[in-house]
N, C-alpha and C positions, 0 to 999 in steps of 0.2 A: 824221107821224114817222118817220125812217128803219130800215132796217135795221141802222143803227151803236147805235140803241138799244134794240133788241129782242133778248133772251137767252133761250138754254135751259142752265136751270141739271140737272146731271146729278144724278138721283136725283128728281128735282120735275117733276109731269108738266105740259104745257102751255108757255107762253111768258111771258114777262115783259120789262117795261119797266122802264130804269133811271130811278129818280125822282131819285136823289141820291147822291153819290158819300161816302164817310165816310172815316175816316183807317184803318179796318182792313177795309175793302170796298164793300159801295152796299147800299142800300135799293131792293130791286124790288117791282113791283105786278103781281099776275098779270093777264093780260089775258082771262082768263077771269071769274074773282071778285070782281078788282079789291082782294083780301086785301094786304098790304104785309108782306114778309119781308125780313130783312136779310141779307145774302150775306156771309160772311167770304172773306178772301182764298184760304183754302183750299180753298175749293168750286169745282168744276170746271165753269167759265163759259166756253161758247160763245157768240160775237156772231155775229149771222145774217149780217152783212155780210163776216163774213171766212170762211164757209163756201163751199166750193168743191165740186164733183161731176168726178169723173174722168171723162173719156173718152179715147178711142182715141188723140186728139192734143195736148188739152190741158186742163187744170182750167177749168171752165164756174164764174163765180158763181152762188151762191144765187140771188139777184136775177135772173139771166137765165133761170134756170130755171123759177120763179117767172112768170116772163113769159109764158114759153113753156107753162105749163099754163093760164096766163089767157087768153092766145089761143084755145089749144084747147077749153075750157070756157066763152068766151065771156062772162068775168066772172064766172061761176056755180062752185057749189061742184064740185069733182070728181065725175066720173061713177061712179068706185069710191070705197069707205072704207079707211081704213087697217087696218081689221081684215082685209081681203081677204085670200085665200090668197099664198103667193109667186110662184107663175105667173101669177097676177093683177095682183099688183102689177109684174114686172118686163115683163109685157105692155104695159101704161100707159104705162108709164116708156120704153118702148122709141118707142114712138109720141110720145112727148115729145120726146124726150133720143135719136135712132137711134143717136148712135155713143158712148153711154155706157158705160166699161169693164167689162163684167159680174165680171171677177174682185176688181175694186175696190169696186165697190158693190154692198154684199149689199140682200137684202131688208129688214132693218131700216133701212137709209139712206133708202130708198124710203119704208117706211112712215114714216118722220119726216118726209119732203118733203112725202108728201101730207097727212099731220096740220097740220103747221105752213101748207103752204096753207089750208087750209080754217079753220083759227082766223084767219088774217090777213084772210081774205075776209070771214068771219063780220065781225069786227071794221071793216070797212072801213078796213084797213090796209094794201089792196093799191094803193090810187089814191097812196100816197105812192111807189111806185117809178115810176111816169111823173114825178112833179114832180121827181123826184132825177134822173133820164134828162134832163127839159128842164136842169136846174140845169147837171147836168156837161157839155152840149154848149154853153149860151150863153156858161160859163166859158173854154172851147176857143176859142171866137172873138173 
C-alpha cells in the first residue's frame, strides 16, 4: 500500500486507508482498529503522499522524511514519543531533517510526523516506501 491510499482525517485520531470511493466521499478503514467509517466530502482529509515538510530551501515530501526517520532508527519505532515535550521533539526532528524551517514547522507538526511514522512502522506499512521508490526509478528508465 502506498502513501496515496493513507489518509489523515481532521478530528479523527490515527491514520486511515481508503477502502472505496463513494458518490459523496469515501469509505475509510482505521489502520489501528480496522473499523470502517464513511467520510463525506465536507471532511478535512489529508492524503499522506501530498504532505510535505518545509525546509529552508525546499519542501521535502513526507515519504522522504519517513525514510530519513527509518534510516536513523534502523527500521524500528522512534526513540522518542509523540507525547514528549516541544524541545525534545524539535531536537529529534533537527537530527532527522537539519534544515527544516523552524518558523513554519511547529511542534504539533513534528508530533504528527512521529506519531504517523510509529503507526506505519507498527503496521508494517513503511516497507512500501522502498517498493514505491523502486517502481519510480524503474519507470524513469
